[in-house]
N, CA, C and O atoms as CSV, one atom per row, in Angstrom:
chain,resi,resn,atom,element,x,y,z
A,1,MET,N,N,52.015,78.736,95.733
A,1,MET,CA,C,52.841,77.605,95.323
A,1,MET,C,C,54.051,78.099,94.522
A,1,MET,O,O,53.922,78.844,93.550
A,2,ASN,N,N,55.243,77.648,94.974
A,2,ASN,CA,C,56.479,78.121,94.298
A,2,ASN,C,C,56.819,77.174,93.151
A,2,ASN,O,O,56.168,76.135,93.040
A,3,ILE,N,N,57.789,77.461,92.295
A,3,ILE,CA,C,58.059,76.785,91.077
A,3,ILE,C,C,58.496,75.351,91.537
A,3,ILE,O,O,58.131,74.370,90.889
A,4,LEU,N,N,59.217,75.239,92.567
A,4,LEU,CA,C,59.712,73.930,93.029
A,4,LEU,C,C,58.493,72.887,93.257
A,4,LEU,O,O,58.479,71.734,92.827
A,5,ASP,N,N,57.470,73.516,94.017
A,5,ASP,CA,C,56.223,72.700,94.291
A,5,ASP,C,C,55.516,72.297,93.059
A,5,ASP,O,O,55.004,71.187,92.914
A,6,GLU,N,N,55.504,73.296,92.121
A,6,GLU,CA,C,54.831,72.977,90.779
A,6,GLU,C,C,55.535,71.811,90.013
A,6,GLU,O,O,54.898,70.973,89.375
A,7,VAL,N,N,56.795,71.820,90.114
A,7,VAL,CA,C,57.603,70.644,89.425
A,7,VAL,C,C,57.337,69.408,90.171
A,7,VAL,O,O,57.046,68.393,89.539
A,8,VAL,N,N,57.412,69.391,91.513
A,8,VAL,CA,C,57.209,68.205,92.255
A,8,VAL,C,C,55.849,67.697,92.062
A,8,VAL,O,O,55.715,66.474,92.020
A,9,THR,N,N,54.763,68.491,91.932
A,9,THR,CA,C,53.424,68.124,91.648
A,9,THR,C,C,53.292,67.479,90.328
A,9,THR,O,O,52.612,66.467,90.154
A,10,LYS,N,N,53.991,68.114,89.355
A,10,LYS,CA,C,53.862,67.526,87.952
A,10,LYS,C,C,54.550,66.353,87.777
A,10,LYS,O,O,54.062,65.486,87.052
A,11,LEU,N,N,55.768,66.158,88.409
A,11,LEU,CA,C,56.551,64.908,88.236
A,11,LEU,C,C,56.210,63.805,89.129
A,11,LEU,O,O,56.321,62.636,88.758
A,12,LYS,N,N,55.765,64.159,90.387
A,12,LYS,CA,C,55.637,63.034,91.396
A,12,LYS,C,C,54.186,62.979,91.862
A,12,LYS,O,O,53.757,61.957,92.399
A,13,GLY,N,N,53.433,64.035,91.674
A,13,GLY,CA,C,52.099,63.985,92.165
A,13,GLY,C,C,52.034,64.695,93.602
A,13,GLY,O,O,50.992,64.597,94.249
A,14,GLY,N,N,53.035,65.347,94.071
A,14,GLY,CA,C,52.976,66.036,95.348
A,14,GLY,C,C,54.168,65.715,96.194
A,14,GLY,O,O,54.877,64.748,95.913
A,15,PHE,N,N,54.424,66.513,97.253
A,15,PHE,CA,C,55.484,66.366,98.179
A,15,PHE,C,C,55.392,64.983,98.931
A,15,PHE,O,O,56.415,64.350,99.191
A,16,ASP,N,N,54.160,64.544,99.266
A,16,ASP,CA,C,54.056,63.373,100.026
A,16,ASP,C,C,54.540,62.097,99.200
A,16,ASP,O,O,54.801,61.059,99.809
A,17,LYS,N,N,54.647,62.164,97.963
A,17,LYS,CA,C,55.096,61.040,97.155
A,17,LYS,C,C,56.600,61.050,96.856
A,17,LYS,O,O,57.055,60.228,96.061
A,18,LEU,N,N,57.413,61.978,97.482
A,18,LEU,CA,C,58.784,61.978,97.339
A,18,LEU,C,C,59.444,60.981,98.202
A,18,LEU,O,O,58.978,60.714,99.309
A,19,SER,N,N,60.490,60.429,97.752
A,19,SER,CA,C,61.320,59.519,98.601
A,19,SER,C,C,62.077,60.398,99.641
A,19,SER,O,O,62.060,61.627,99.581
A,20,ALA,N,N,62.745,59.692,100.601
A,20,ALA,CA,C,63.544,60.419,101.610
A,20,ALA,C,C,64.702,61.155,100.963
A,20,ALA,O,O,65.033,62.272,101.362
A,21,GLU,N,N,65.293,60.562,100.009
A,21,GLU,CA,C,66.432,61.270,99.233
A,21,GLU,C,C,65.858,62.429,98.491
A,21,GLU,O,O,66.440,63.512,98.548
A,22,GLU,N,N,64.777,62.290,97.810
A,22,GLU,CA,C,64.171,63.410,97.076
A,22,GLU,C,C,63.780,64.550,97.994
A,22,GLU,O,O,63.855,65.723,97.630
A,23,ARG,N,N,63.360,64.178,99.194
A,23,ARG,CA,C,62.968,65.266,100.171
A,23,ARG,C,C,64.222,66.062,100.522
A,23,ARG,O,O,64.193,67.287,100.634
A,24,GLN,N,N,65.333,65.323,100.696
A,24,GLN,CA,C,66.570,66.083,101.066
A,24,GLN,C,C,66.846,67.045,99.971
A,24,GLN,O,O,67.053,68.220,100.273
A,25,TYR,N,N,66.870,66.666,98.731
A,25,TYR,CA,C,67.045,67.525,97.686
A,25,TYR,C,C,66.062,68.682,97.611
A,25,TYR,O,O,66.413,69.825,97.317
A,26,TYR,N,N,64.848,68.338,97.882
A,26,TYR,CA,C,63.722,69.395,97.954
A,26,TYR,C,C,64.052,70.487,98.893
A,26,TYR,O,O,64.016,71.676,98.574
A,27,PHE,N,N,64.393,70.017,100.133
A,27,PHE,CA,C,64.639,71.029,101.233
A,27,PHE,C,C,65.958,71.779,100.985
A,27,PHE,O,O,66.072,72.938,101.386
A,28,ALA,N,N,66.924,71.177,100.358
A,28,ALA,CA,C,68.144,71.822,100.027
A,28,ALA,C,C,67.924,72.944,98.995
A,28,ALA,O,O,68.398,74.072,99.137
A,29,HIS,N,N,67.176,72.561,97.951
A,29,HIS,CA,C,66.780,73.569,96.954
A,29,HIS,C,C,65.888,74.639,97.420
A,29,HIS,O,O,66.011,75.794,97.013
A,30,LEU,N,N,64.921,74.248,98.333
A,30,LEU,CA,C,64.066,75.269,98.842
A,30,LEU,C,C,64.862,76.243,99.755
A,30,LEU,O,O,64.575,77.440,99.774
A,31,LYS,N,N,65.861,75.724,100.511
A,31,LYS,CA,C,66.686,76.648,101.328
A,31,LYS,C,C,67.402,77.625,100.394
A,31,LYS,O,O,67.440,78.824,100.670
A,32,GLN,N,N,67.943,77.148,99.341
A,32,GLN,CA,C,68.702,77.996,98.302
A,32,GLN,C,C,67.751,79.082,97.783
A,32,GLN,O,O,68.091,80.265,97.740
A,33,MET,N,N,66.533,78.634,97.384
A,33,MET,CA,C,65.588,79.533,96.769
A,33,MET,C,C,65.131,80.629,97.757
A,33,MET,O,O,64.862,81.753,97.334
A,34,GLU,N,N,65.039,80.317,99.069
A,34,GLU,CA,C,64.600,81.263,100.093
A,34,GLU,C,C,65.704,81.984,100.718
A,34,GLU,O,O,65.509,82.815,101.606
A,35,GLY,N,N,66.929,81.665,100.246
A,35,GLY,CA,C,68.164,82.380,100.867
A,35,GLY,C,C,68.152,83.839,100.478
A,35,GLY,O,O,67.472,84.268,99.546
A,36,LYS,N,N,68.891,84.535,101.193
A,36,LYS,CA,C,69.128,86.037,101.080
A,36,LYS,C,C,69.803,86.271,99.752
A,36,LYS,O,O,70.821,85.641,99.465
A,37,PRO,N,N,69.281,87.138,98.947
A,37,PRO,CA,C,69.933,87.520,97.653
A,37,PRO,C,C,71.238,88.119,97.925
A,37,PRO,O,O,71.491,88.703,98.979
A,38,VAL,N,N,72.114,87.960,96.903
A,38,VAL,CA,C,73.495,88.591,97.020
A,38,VAL,C,C,73.339,90.055,96.813
A,38,VAL,O,O,72.694,90.511,95.869
A,39,ASP,N,N,73.932,90.777,97.697
A,39,ASP,CA,C,73.966,92.276,97.484
A,39,ASP,C,C,75.493,92.679,97.452
A,39,ASP,O,O,76.404,91.860,97.573
A,40,LEU,N,N,75.664,94.029,97.277
A,40,LEU,CA,C,77.093,94.489,97.169
A,40,LEU,C,C,77.836,94.194,98.496
A,40,LEU,O,O,78.980,93.740,98.509
A,41,ASN,N,N,77.151,94.466,99.566
A,41,ASN,CA,C,77.911,94.208,100.870
A,41,ASN,C,C,78.264,92.874,101.133
A,41,ASN,O,O,79.360,92.625,101.636
A,42,SER,N,N,77.350,91.864,100.811
A,42,SER,CA,C,77.640,90.522,100.986
A,42,SER,C,C,78.785,90.032,100.090
A,42,SER,O,O,79.596,89.167,100.422
A,43,PHE,N,N,78.759,90.693,98.896
A,43,PHE,CA,C,79.874,90.277,97.923
A,43,PHE,C,C,81.184,90.862,98.416
A,43,PHE,O,O,82.225,90.207,98.358
A,44,ARG,N,N,81.131,92.125,98.912
A,44,ARG,CA,C,82.443,92.686,99.513
A,44,ARG,C,C,82.923,91.860,100.592
A,44,ARG,O,O,84.134,91.667,100.709
A,45,THR,N,N,82.024,91.312,101.456
A,45,THR,CA,C,82.497,90.495,102.582
A,45,THR,C,C,83.044,89.168,101.997
A,45,THR,O,O,84.022,88.651,102.538
A,46,PHE,N,N,82.501,88.630,100.990
A,46,PHE,CA,C,83.010,87.429,100.408
A,46,PHE,C,C,84.361,87.604,99.757
A,46,PHE,O,O,85.208,86.716,99.841
A,47,ILE,N,N,84.579,88.743,99.103
A,47,ILE,CA,C,85.907,89.126,98.613
A,47,ILE,C,C,87.019,89.214,99.732
A,47,ILE,O,O,88.137,88.724,99.569
A,48,ILE,N,N,86.654,89.834,100.810
A,48,ILE,CA,C,87.551,89.937,101.990
A,48,ILE,C,C,87.856,88.559,102.457
A,48,ILE,O,O,89.032,88.286,102.697
A,49,GLY,N,N,86.939,87.669,102.611
A,49,GLY,CA,C,87.219,86.273,102.949
A,49,GLY,C,C,88.093,85.539,102.028
A,49,GLY,O,O,88.947,84.764,102.460
A,50,LEU,N,N,87.907,85.760,100.713
A,50,LEU,CA,C,88.821,85.142,99.753
A,50,LEU,C,C,90.167,85.638,99.887
A,50,LEU,O,O,91.116,84.854,99.860
A,51,LYS,N,N,90.329,86.919,100.034
A,51,LYS,CA,C,91.679,87.536,100.185
A,51,LYS,C,C,92.347,86.986,101.352
A,51,LYS,O,O,93.518,86.617,101.255
A,52,ASP,N,N,91.677,86.892,102.505
A,52,ASP,CA,C,92.284,86.371,103.681
A,52,ASP,C,C,92.756,84.952,103.534
A,52,ASP,O,O,93.864,84.590,103.929
A,53,GLY,N,N,91.853,84.132,102.935
A,53,GLY,CA,C,92.161,82.753,102.714
A,53,GLY,C,C,93.401,82.630,101.822
A,53,GLY,O,O,94.335,81.907,102.170
A,54,ILE,N,N,93.425,83.292,100.734
A,54,ILE,CA,C,94.588,83.169,99.838
A,54,ILE,C,C,95.791,83.660,100.557
A,54,ILE,O,O,96.842,83.030,100.440
A,55,GLY,N,N,95.729,84.768,101.318
A,55,GLY,CA,C,96.863,85.315,102.115
A,55,GLY,C,C,97.431,84.178,103.072
A,55,GLY,O,O,98.640,83.987,103.197
A,56,ARG,N,N,96.535,83.498,103.684
A,56,ARG,CA,C,97.030,82.453,104.658
A,56,ARG,C,C,97.796,81.287,103.872
A,56,ARG,O,O,98.856,80.783,104.243
A,57,GLU,N,N,97.110,80.962,102.776
A,57,GLU,CA,C,97.736,79.836,101.967
A,57,GLU,C,C,99.124,80.273,101.453
A,57,GLU,O,O,100.078,79.496,101.443
A,58,LEU,N,N,99.200,81.634,100.998
A,58,LEU,CA,C,100.496,82.057,100.426
A,58,LEU,C,C,101.534,82.167,101.483
A,58,LEU,O,O,102.695,81.894,101.176
A,59,VAL,N,N,101.249,82.533,102.686
A,59,VAL,CA,C,102.188,82.517,103.788
A,59,VAL,C,C,102.851,81.056,103.964
A,59,VAL,O,O,104.049,80.877,104.184
A,60,GLU,N,N,101.966,80.129,103.844
A,60,GLU,CA,C,102.451,78.703,104.053
A,60,GLU,C,C,103.111,78.126,102.868
A,60,GLU,O,O,103.879,77.179,103.035
A,61,ALA,N,N,102.878,78.629,101.610
A,61,ALA,CA,C,103.491,78.033,100.438
A,61,ALA,C,C,104.890,78.409,100.389
A,61,ALA,O,O,105.295,79.493,100.810
A,62,LYS,N,N,105.699,77.434,99.826
A,62,LYS,CA,C,107.069,77.643,99.620
A,62,LYS,C,C,107.287,78.555,98.490
A,62,LYS,O,O,106.729,78.356,97.410
A,63,GLU,N,N,108.140,79.628,98.710
A,63,GLU,CA,C,108.435,80.611,97.655
A,63,GLU,C,C,108.989,80.052,96.373
A,63,GLU,O,O,109.861,79.186,96.437
A,64,GLY,N,N,108.551,80.480,95.230
A,64,GLY,CA,C,109.027,80.060,94.000
A,64,GLY,C,C,108.399,78.815,93.417
A,64,GLY,O,O,108.711,78.401,92.300
A,65,THR,N,N,107.482,78.211,94.216
A,65,THR,CA,C,106.771,77.024,93.640
A,65,THR,C,C,105.609,77.466,92.793
A,65,THR,O,O,105.150,78.607,92.823
A,66,ASP,N,N,105.155,76.471,92.021
A,66,ASP,CA,C,103.958,76.729,91.221
A,66,ASP,C,C,102.756,77.213,92.032
A,66,ASP,O,O,101.987,78.091,91.640
A,67,LYS,N,N,102.662,76.579,93.173
A,67,LYS,CA,C,101.530,76.945,94.147
A,67,LYS,C,C,101.663,78.448,94.582
A,67,LYS,O,O,100.693,79.205,94.631
A,68,SER,N,N,102.834,78.783,94.865
A,68,SER,CA,C,103.012,80.220,95.334
A,68,SER,C,C,102.723,81.216,94.172
A,68,SER,O,O,102.203,82.309,94.396
A,69,LEU,N,N,103.069,80.812,92.951
A,69,LEU,CA,C,102.874,81.662,91.799
A,69,LEU,C,C,101.327,81.747,91.582
A,69,LEU,O,O,100.777,82.828,91.374
A,70,MET,N,N,100.678,80.612,91.638
A,70,MET,CA,C,99.223,80.512,91.428
A,70,MET,C,C,98.541,81.388,92.453
A,70,MET,O,O,97.669,82.182,92.097
A,71,LEU,N,N,98.925,81.263,93.759
A,71,LEU,CA,C,98.327,82.032,94.794
A,71,LEU,C,C,98.542,83.532,94.575
A,71,LEU,O,O,97.633,84.344,94.744
A,72,LYS,N,N,99.719,83.853,94.213
A,72,LYS,CA,C,99.951,85.321,93.875
A,72,LYS,C,C,99.120,85.873,92.796
A,72,LYS,O,O,98.677,87.020,92.852
A,73,ALA,N,N,98.891,85.034,91.769
A,73,ALA,CA,C,98.066,85.453,90.639
A,73,ALA,C,C,96.577,85.656,91.080
A,73,ALA,O,O,95.913,86.634,90.738
A,74,ARG,N,N,96.098,84.599,91.904
A,74,ARG,CA,C,94.765,84.726,92.485
A,74,ARG,C,C,94.635,86.021,93.288
A,74,ARG,O,O,93.696,86.798,93.112
A,75,LEU,N,N,95.581,86.217,94.146
A,75,LEU,CA,C,95.538,87.404,95.042
A,75,LEU,C,C,95.494,88.703,94.227
A,75,LEU,O,O,94.732,89.627,94.513
A,76,LYS,N,N,96.401,88.726,93.135
A,76,LYS,CA,C,96.378,89.875,92.290
A,76,LYS,C,C,94.945,90.080,91.621
A,76,LYS,O,O,94.513,91.223,91.475
A,77,ASN,N,N,94.285,89.080,91.256
A,77,ASN,CA,C,93.089,89.089,90.637
A,77,ASN,C,C,92.002,89.647,91.656
A,77,ASN,O,O,91.109,90.419,91.308
A,78,ILE,N,N,92.163,89.200,92.882
A,78,ILE,CA,C,91.300,89.726,93.964
A,78,ILE,C,C,91.445,91.143,94.135
A,78,ILE,O,O,90.459,91.865,94.284
A,79,PHE,N,N,92.697,91.610,94.120
A,79,PHE,CA,C,93.028,93.030,94.305
A,79,PHE,C,C,92.362,93.798,93.159
A,79,PHE,O,O,91.747,94.827,93.440
A,80,VAL,N,N,92.434,93.387,91.916
A,80,VAL,CA,C,91.806,94.039,90.877
A,80,VAL,C,C,90.295,94.195,91.049
A,80,VAL,O,O,89.676,95.241,90.854
A,81,LEU,N,N,89.750,92.964,91.459
A,81,LEU,CA,C,88.212,93.005,91.673
A,81,LEU,C,C,87.829,93.911,92.856
A,81,LEU,O,O,86.769,94.536,92.886
A,82,GLU,N,N,88.723,93.943,93.792
A,82,GLU,CA,C,88.429,94.855,94.944
A,82,GLU,C,C,88.480,96.305,94.523
A,82,GLU,O,O,87.626,97.086,94.943
A,83,GLN,N,N,89.473,96.712,93.689
A,83,GLN,CA,C,89.601,98.040,93.162
A,83,GLN,C,C,88.248,98.335,92.384
A,83,GLN,O,O,87.670,99.410,92.543
A,84,PHE,N,N,87.824,97.477,91.647
A,84,PHE,CA,C,86.493,97.649,90.907
A,84,PHE,C,C,85.344,97.843,91.823
A,84,PHE,O,O,84.452,98.640,91.534
A,85,LEU,N,N,85.328,97.127,92.947
A,85,LEU,CA,C,84.193,97.334,93.871
A,85,LEU,C,C,84.306,98.602,94.685
A,85,LEU,O,O,83.300,99.269,94.928
A,86,TYR,N,N,85.535,98.958,95.123
A,86,TYR,CA,C,85.657,100.090,96.026
A,86,TYR,C,C,86.233,101.373,95.251
A,86,TYR,O,O,86.278,102.459,95.829
A,87,GLY,N,N,86.633,101.235,94.044
A,87,GLY,CA,C,87.214,102.413,93.354
A,87,GLY,C,C,86.361,103.562,93.300
A,87,GLY,O,O,86.844,104.635,93.662
A,88,PRO,N,N,85.076,103.515,92.877
A,88,PRO,CA,C,84.188,104.727,92.845
A,88,PRO,C,C,83.998,105.322,94.262
A,88,PRO,O,O,83.926,106.543,94.396
A,89,GLU,N,N,83.919,104.506,95.294
A,89,GLU,CA,C,83.731,104.953,96.538
A,89,GLU,C,C,84.978,105.691,97.112
A,89,GLU,O,O,84.826,106.707,97.791
A,90,ARG,N,N,86.137,105.212,96.856
A,90,ARG,CA,C,87.430,105.762,97.175
A,90,ARG,C,C,87.655,106.980,96.460
A,90,ARG,O,O,88.192,107.905,97.070
A,91,ALA,N,N,87.296,107.140,95.147
A,91,ALA,CA,C,87.434,108.216,94.374
A,91,ALA,C,C,86.559,109.333,94.934
A,91,ALA,O,O,87.025,110.469,95.019
A,92,LYS,N,N,85.374,109.076,95.299
A,92,LYS,CA,C,84.453,110.055,95.801
A,92,LYS,C,C,85.076,110.643,97.119
A,92,LYS,O,O,85.133,111.865,97.255
A,93,LYS,N,N,85.517,109.843,98.034
A,93,LYS,CA,C,86.102,110.230,99.270
A,93,LYS,C,C,87.344,111.095,98.992
A,93,LYS,O,O,87.524,112.115,99.656
A,94,ALA,N,N,88.185,110.728,98.052
A,94,ALA,CA,C,89.396,111.541,97.766
A,94,ALA,C,C,89.117,112.842,97.272
A,94,ALA,O,O,89.851,113.789,97.554
A,95,ILE,N,N,88.062,112.966,96.519
A,95,ILE,CA,C,87.535,114.253,95.903
A,95,ILE,C,C,86.975,115.072,97.042
A,95,ILE,O,O,87.184,116.283,97.111
A,96,GLU,N,N,86.288,114.434,97.902
A,96,GLU,CA,C,85.680,115.211,99.034
A,96,GLU,C,C,86.750,115.692,99.974
A,96,GLU,O,O,86.626,116.776,100.543
A,97,ARG,N,N,87.798,114.917,100.155
A,97,ARG,CA,C,88.919,115.379,101.032
A,97,ARG,C,C,89.681,116.543,100.345
A,97,ARG,O,O,90.079,117.499,101.011
A,98,TYR,N,N,89.872,116.457,99.059
A,98,TYR,CA,C,90.529,117.496,98.291
A,98,TYR,C,C,89.697,118.846,98.447
A,98,TYR,O,O,90.263,119.871,98.826
A,99,TYR,N,N,88.395,118.818,98.157
A,99,TYR,CA,C,87.714,120.007,98.256
A,99,TYR,C,C,87.476,120.523,99.706
A,99,TYR,O,O,87.304,121.721,99.927
A,100,HIS,N,N,87.473,119.611,100.652
A,100,HIS,CA,C,87.323,120.010,102.079
A,100,HIS,C,C,88.663,120.797,102.332
A,100,HIS,O,O,88.630,121.922,102.831
A,101,GLY,N,N,89.801,120.205,101.989
A,101,GLY,CA,C,91.058,120.856,102.226
A,101,GLY,C,C,91.222,122.197,101.542
A,101,GLY,O,O,91.728,123.159,102.120
A,102,LEU,N,N,90.762,122.237,100.241
A,102,LEU,CA,C,90.698,123.492,99.490
A,102,LEU,C,C,89.773,124.505,100.120
A,102,LEU,O,O,90.124,125.685,100.111
A,103,SER,N,N,88.667,124.168,100.646
A,103,SER,CA,C,87.868,125.000,101.343
A,103,SER,C,C,88.426,125.664,102.618
A,103,SER,O,O,88.238,126.838,102.938
A,104,GLU,N,N,89.159,124.718,103.320
A,104,GLU,CA,C,89.800,125.253,104.616
A,104,GLU,C,C,90.875,126.231,104.238
A,104,GLU,O,O,91.046,127.218,104.953
A,105,LYS,N,N,91.629,126.030,103.149
A,105,LYS,CA,C,92.698,126.891,102.688
A,105,LYS,C,C,92.110,128.250,102.282
A,105,LYS,O,O,92.649,129.302,102.625
A,106,LEU,N,N,91.011,128.203,101.556
A,106,LEU,CA,C,90.320,129.436,101.194
A,106,LEU,C,C,89.806,130.256,102.395
A,106,LEU,O,O,89.908,131.483,102.415
A,107,ASP,N,N,89.253,129.547,103.390
A,107,ASP,CA,C,88.840,130.194,104.589
A,107,ASP,C,C,90.017,130.791,105.330
A,107,ASP,O,O,89.895,131.901,105.849
A,108,ALA,N,N,91.091,130.147,105.401
A,108,ALA,CA,C,92.352,130.685,106.130
A,108,ALA,C,C,92.849,131.936,105.481
A,108,ALA,O,O,93.380,132.833,106.137
A,109,LYS,N,N,92.669,131.991,104.160
A,109,LYS,CA,C,93.205,133.173,103.399
A,109,LYS,C,C,92.299,134.331,103.575
A,109,LYS,O,O,92.769,135.463,103.460
A,110,GLN,N,N,91.010,134.152,103.852
A,110,GLN,CA,C,90.136,135.286,103.982
A,110,GLN,C,C,90.123,135.830,105.389
A,110,GLN,O,O,89.600,136.918,105.631
A,111,VAL,N,N,90.691,135.088,106.322
A,111,VAL,CA,C,90.731,135.637,107.721
A,111,VAL,C,C,91.806,136.585,107.868
A,111,VAL,O,O,91.995,137.142,108.949
């Protein structure tokens, strides 16, 4: 028995005693509770979707309006968040490229 069933049993005496509207809420909450947990990849996908949506709105917004300024600020915030998400990964790849290039130069000098 999950926590939702426990509450329904304590408050209403069981699922069978719920009204049609209460059953809708029950199933909506149950779906949320059983949903896939948020992980880093789903959050990255969400950020990409936000960035695309803001970009589309910004293209259509008239330049110099409050809306365009607000959208630019939101987009800048998304870029900062994206750097936070991808920064360590990008730094690792940059370091790997650097040492790979250095290793190739050292190999070339030894030949």
